[in-house]
C-alpha positions, 0 to 999 in steps of 0.5 A, a space after each residue: 591518460 594513456 593515448 590508447 584509452 578513451 573516456 567514452 562511456 560503455 554502452 547502455 546495455 552494459 551500464 544497465 546490467 542487461 536492462 536497457 529495454 527498461 530505460 528505453 521504455 522509461 524514455 518513451 513513457 516520459 516522452 508521452 507524458 510531456 507530449 500530452 502535458 508539457 508541464 507534468 514533470 515540472 509540477 511534480 518537482 514542486 511538491 506532492 499533495 496526495 489525498 490518498 494513502 494506499 496500503 497494498 500488497 507487493 504483488 507485481 500484478 497490483 499496480 496501485 496508481 494504475 488500478 485507480 487511473 491516477 498520475 504520479 503524485 496523486 497517491 502515496 503508496 506503501 506496499 508489503 506482502 499481504 498488505 499488513 499494517 504492523 505498527 511495530 514495522 519501522 517501514 510501515 510506521 514511517 510511511 503512515 506517519 509521513 502520510 498522516 502527519 506530513 502529507 495530511 492525506 484524507 483517505 487511507 485505503 487498505 487494499 488486498 487482492 484475490 489470489 494473494 500468495 501471502 494469504 495462501 502461505 499463511 494457510 499452509 504449513 507454518 515456517 520460522 523464516 522471515 515470511 513465516 514471521 511476517 505472516 504470523 498475524 494472518 495465520 492467527 486470524 485464520 486459526 480464529 476463523 476456523 475455530 468460529 466457523 462451523 463450516 470449517 476452514 475459510 477459503 483464501 479469498 474469504 481470508 483475504 477479505 477478513 485480513 483487510 478488515 483486520 488491518 482497518 481495525 488495527 489502523 483505527 487503534 494506531 496512535 498516529 491515526 488516533 492522534 489525527 482523529 483527536 485533532 479533528 483531521 478529516 481522515 477516513 479508513 477504507 477496506 477494499 479488495 482487488 480482483 486480478 481476474 477482472 481488474 475491479 475493486 470492491 469494498 470489504 467493510 464500511 468506511 471508518 470516519 473520524 468519530 470525533 469530527 464536530 467535537 472539541 479538538 481537545 476531546 479525549 480518545 481512550 488510549 
């Protein structure tokens, strides 16, 4: 090594690409956690055993665990634009399988939110880009609602609620969920919506419980 060179690391600001403040906030958060609960992180290292699987929107204003005041490790989370449950989406399919078959969660919550940009985009002019293709099921749902509502087009908040209910229905027919129900897993589906305006959750539809609990584990479910 040249004598004029040093092995000193570059400043954090340079290494962090201008985001050193986020590293500082991370450090402060970790210090607060260990200050109030010294064993917090050591417990997380062992194993995650969440009871809940949250399927929510990617919107940055909808932080899943913070909304329900849970700590890391207490809820498994999957997020995408407009909280869709596409069975043919590899990312969602893998998350659902892991949540149900490996983590054995007991509750799956599909959580939409009012003011969702994905919902508004599905109500706007159709596009053929990635967002347009992703939102195609909501666009079709909107068309169906318009055709069956004498009052005309539903507003975005109402479409948000209908979309959550549609995703719950889709989950109830998903092979992973149906297989879990067939083996009598205590798995319940929940449809919720979150209001950014007041920070509160509300239900959109009744919870959907395993319809075969109490019957023989080998009882058939129509495929």
